[in-house]
C-alpha positions in Angstrom: 0.0 0.0 0.0 1.5 3.3 -1.0 1.8 6.2 1.4 1.1 9.3 -0.5 -1.1 10.2 -3.4 -1.4 13.5 -5.2 -4.3 15.0 -3.4 -5.8 16.1 -0.1 -5.0 14.2 3.1 -8.1 12.3 3.9 -7.7 12.2 7.7 -4.3 13.3 9.1 -5.0 11.3 12.3 -1.9 9.3 11.8 0.1 12.2 13.3 -0.8 11.8 16.9 -1.0 14.6 19.4 1.6 14.1 22.2 1.5 16.0 25.5 5.0 17.3 25.9 4.3 19.8 28.7 7.1 20.1 31.3 5.9 19.4 34.8 8.3 20.9 37.3 7.8 19.8 40.9 6.9 22.7 43.2 9.6 24.6 45.0 12.5 22.7 43.5 15.4 24.4 41.7 16.7 22.5 38.7 20.3 22.3 37.5 21.2 22.4 33.8 22.0 18.7 34.0 18.5 17.9 35.3 16.8 20.1 32.7 18.8 18.3 30.0 17.8 15.0 31.4 14.1 16.1 31.2 14.6 17.3 27.6 16.1 14.1 26.2 12.9 12.1 26.1 11.0 15.1 24.8 13.5 15.6 21.9 13.3 11.8 21.2 9.5 12.1 20.8 9.9 15.1 18.5 12.4 13.2 16.4 10.0 10.2 16.1 7.2 12.6 15.1 9.5 14.2 12.5 10.3 10.8 11.1 6.6 9.9 10.9 5.8 13.1 9.0 8.7 12.4 6.6 7.4 8.9 6.0 3.8 10.0 5.5 3.6 13.7 4.3 0.3 15.4 4.5 -1.2 15.4 1.0 -1.1 18.6 -0.8 -4.2 20.0 -2.5 -4.5 19.7 -6.2 -5.5 23.4 -6.1 -1.8 24.1 -6.4 -2.1 23.1 -10.1 -5.8 23.3 -10.6 -8.5 20.6 -10.1 -9.6 17.4 -11.8 -12.7 18.0 -13.9 -14.1 14.8 -12.7 -13.2 11.6 -10.8 -14.4 8.0 -10.9 -15.8 6.6 -7.7 -17.2 3.4 -6.3 -19.0 3.0 -3.0 -16.9 0.1 -1.7 -14.6 -0.1 1.3 -11.1 -1.5 1.0 -12.4 -5.0 1.5 -15.2 -4.6 -1.0 -18.0 -4.0 1.5 -20.7 -1.3 0.9 -20.0 2.0 2.4 -22.4 3.6 4.9 -24.1 6.9 4.2 -21.7 8.6 6.6 -18.7 7.1 4.8 -20.0 8.2 1.4 -20.7 11.7 2.8 -17.1 11.9 4.0 -15.8 10.8 0.6 -17.9 13.3 -1.2 -16.7 16.1 1.2 -13.1 15.1 0.3 -13.9 15.5 -3.4 -15.6 18.8 -2.8 -12.6 20.1 -0.9 -10.4 19.0 -3.8 -12.4 21.2 -6.2 -13.9 18.2 -8.1 -17.1 19.1 -9.9 -18.1 15.8 -11.6 -18.3 12.3 -10.2 -18.6 9.1 -12.3 -20.2 6.0 -10.8 -20.5 2.5 -12.2 -23.5 0.5 -10.9 -26.6 0.6 -8.8 -25.4 -1.7 -5.9 -25.1 -0.6 -2.3 -27.8 2.1 -2.9 -24.8 4.1 -4.0 -26.4 6.6 -6.3 -28.9 7.6 -3.6 -26.1 7.9 -1.0 -24.1 10.2 -3.3 -27.0 12.3 -4.2 -27.9 12.7 -0.5 -24.3 13.7 0.2 -24.4 16.3 -2.6 -27.4 18.1 -1.1 -27.0 21.8 -1.6 -24.0 21.3 -4.0 -23.9 21.8 -7.8 -21.5 18.8 -8.3 -22.9 16.5 -10.9 -23.0 12.7 -10.9 -22.8 10.5 -14.0 -24.6 7.3 -12.8 -24.0 3.8 -14.1 -25.9 0.7 -14.9 -23.3 -2.2 -14.6 -24.4 -5.5 -16.2 -22.8 -8.6 -17.7 -26.0 -10.4 -18.8 -29.7 -9.9 -19.1 -30.5 -10.6 -15.4 -28.0 -8.0 -14.1 -29.3 -5.5 -16.7 -32.9 -5.9 -15.5 -31.8 -5.4 -11.9 -29.7 -2.4 -12.8 -32.3 -0.5 -14.9 -35.0 -1.3 -12.3 -32.8 0.1 -9.5 -31.9 3.2 -11.5 -35.5 4.0 -12.3 -36.5 3.6 -8.6 -33.8 6.0 -7.7 -35.0 8.6 -10.2 -38.6 8.3 -8.9 -37.4 8.7 -5.3 -35.5 12.0 -6.0 -37.0 15.5 -6.2 -36.9 17.0 -9.7 -34.7 19.8 -8.4 -32.0 17.2 -7.4 -32.1 15.4 -10.7 -31.9 18.7 -12.7 -29.0 19.9 -10.6 -27.0 16.9 -9.7 -27.6 14.1 -12.3 -25.5 14.4 -15.4 -26.8 11.2 -17.0 -26.3 7.5 -17.0 -23.8 5.1 -18.5 -25.4 1.9 -19.8 -22.6 -0.7 -19.6 -18.9 -0.3 -19.0 -16.6 -2.0 -21.5 -19.2 -4.7 -22.1 -18.0 -5.4 -25.6 -14.3 -5.1 -24.8 -14.7 -7.5 -21.8 -16.5 -10.1 -23.9 -19.7 -9.9 -22.0 -21.7 -9.5 -25.2 -21.6 -8.5 -28.8 -21.8 -5.0 -30.1 -25.3 -5.7 -31.3 -26.4 -7.0 -27.9 -25.0 -3.9 -26.2 -26.8 -1.6 -28.7 -30.1 -3.4 -27.9 -29.6 -2.8 -24.2 -28.8 0.9 -24.7 -31.9 1.3 -26.8 -34.0 -0.5 -24.2 -32.6 1.6 -21.4 -33.4 4.8 -23.3 -37.0 3.7 -24.0 -37.6 2.8 -20.3 -36.0 6.0 -18.9 -37.9 8.2 -21.3 -41.1 6.2 -21.0 -40.9 6.7 -17.2 -41.0 10.5 -17.8 -37.3 11.3 -17.4 -36.6 12.5 -20.9 -33.9 14.9 -19.9 -31.6 12.1 -18.6 -28.7 11.8 -21.0 -27.5 8.4 -22.0 -24.1 7.0 -23.0 -21.9 3.9 -22.8 -18.3 3.4 -22.0 -15.8 1.4 -24.1 -12.1 1.8 -24.8 -11.2 3.3 -28.2 -10.7 -0.1 -29.9 -14.3 -1.2 -29.3 -16.0 2.2 -29.4 -17.2 1.9 -33.0 -18.8 4.5 -35.1 -21.9 2.3 -35.0 -22.2 2.8 -31.3 -21.3 6.4 -31.4 -23.9 7.2 -34.1 -26.8 5.7 -32.1 -29.5 8.3 -31.9 -30.0 7.5 -28.2 -26.3 8.2 -27.3 -26.0 11.8 -26.2 -22.2 11.9 -25.8 -19.3 9.5 -26.3 -17.5 8.2 -23.2 -14.2 6.4 -24.0 -12.0 4.9 -21.3 -8.5 5.9 -22.4 -5.5 4.6 -20.4 -2.0 5.4 -21.9 -0.5 2.8 -19.6 -2.1 0.1 -21.7 -0.6 1.8 -24.8 2.8 0.9 -23.3 4.1 4.5 -23.5 6.2 6.3 -20.9 4.5 8.6 -18.5 6.2 11.6 -20.2 4.4 10.6 -23.4 1.1 9.7 -21.7 -0.9 12.9 -22.1 0.1 13.1 -25.8 -1.0 9.5 -26.2 -4.3 10.3 -24.5 -5.0 13.2 -26.9 -4.0 11.2 -29.9 -6.6 8.6 -29.0 -9.2 11.2 -28.2 -8.7 13.1 -31.5 -8.9 9.9 -33.5 -12.3 9.2 -32.0 -13.4 12.8 -32.6 -12.9 12.3 -36.4 -15.6 9.6 -36.3 -18.3 11.6 -34.5 -19.6 15.1 -34.1 -21.0 14.3 -30.7 -19.6 15.7 -27.5 -16.8 13.5 -26.1 -15.9 13.1 -22.4 -13.1 10.8 -21.4 -14.7 8.2 -19.1 -11.5 7.1 -17.4 -7.9 8.0 -17.6 -5.2 7.5 -15.0 -1.9 5.9 -14.1 -1.2 3.0 -11.7 0.9 3.6 -8.7 2.1 -0.1 -8.5 2.2 -3.2 -10.7 4.1 -4.5 -13.6 6.0 -2.5 -16.2 4.3 -2.8 -19.5 6.5 -1.7 -22.4 7.7 1.8 -21.5 4.9 2.3 -19.0 6.2 2.1 -15.4 3.7 2.0 -12.5 4.8 4.1 -9.6 3.5 6.7 -7.2 5.7 9.4 -8.7 4.5 8.6 -12.2 0.9 8.6 -11.1 1.4 12.1 -9.6 3.2 13.2 -12.8 0.4 12.1 -15.0 -2.2 13.6 -12.7 -0.4 16.9 -12.9 -0.1 16.7 -16.7 -3.8 16.1 -17.1 -4.8 18.8 -14.7 -2.5 21.4 -16.3 -3.0 20.5 -20.0 -6.6 19.3 -20.3 -8.2 22.8 -20.1 -6.1 24.0 -23.0 -7.4 21.1 -25.1 -11.0 21.7 -24.0 -10.9 18.2 -22.6 -13.5 17.0 -20.1 -12.5 13.8 -18.3 -13.0 11.6 -15.2 -9.7 10.7 -13.6 -9.5 7.1 -12.6 -10.0 6.7 -9.7 -10.8 8.3 -6.3 -9.5 5.4 -4.1 -7.4 2.3 -4.6 -9.7 -0.7 -5.3 -7.8 -3.3 -3.2 -10.9 -5.6 -3.3 -10.3 -6.2 -7.0 -8.2 -9.0 -8.5 -4.7 -7.7 -9.4 -5.3 -8.5 -13.1 -2.9 -9.5 -15.9 -0.4 -6.7 -15.1 -0.9 -6.4 -11.4 -2.3 -2.9 -11.6 -6.0 -3.2 -11.1 -5.9 -2.4 -7.4 -3.6 0.7 -7.7 -5.2 3.6 -9.5 -6.5 5.6 -6.6 -5.8 9.2 -5.9 -6.3 8.7 -2.2 -5.8 5.7 0.2 -8.7 4.4 2.2 
């Protein structure tokens, strides 16, 4: 588990408060030797504290270089359990304080969308919801839960805080289904959402560039294109990563006139080297800085992947799947 990520310190409770007050017995005079003897343990404590601070620096705010436009977020604890409402509220407060204005989610489990919308009360931060599914049964469960959430929310919340919904995440690329099957589910979701009276809810799907075909992008029910673009898997060095990101984005833009938002982009802090792509905390921080500083000049909207390390996931082929988080849990 890494120690520092490029962001705000979640809870600097690891730096404990130590009572170092000198307590001199009444009416006693102290020689310099005695005073030095008293100071030795105090200086030792201070030295230990200094070492702790050096080992785990307080995370600096991204406001030093700007803010992420958006960030990807799941409502799971480090061991994969559902977060409580209080925990979600704390996470959202952390993102607010980091200046993040858009949050991407993935599924309808854990009552997560409701929890995030509740945490956003009074805020203008927008959520891009998700319907995660791998087959027909999980699709039916996901669309039903999403519609139930829409019906439970005041129209003012939906108009202010709901950016839209992602129908499927890399379903074709992952081999869950064919392109034709995905298209049928996207069209069904659009029909159900609009049929329920929520015609203003925007719809998209997420795929990497290699499976985000023009056929999917041209669907009339797709309001914007949402590719997941990870230069790490392009085997480029971190110094070339932002350029690689923009090359892939611009190639997609030549195929569609629809708005494009990068659904995921990030850099792993640990795992296996892949070509010239080296996972490390320093490289994650460097890529984060490059994205924050350069994306505005490219008019690029994006969700940085991801808010917290997903240690509940399997490591994956390259040992990186658990290590994309901006903050530690």
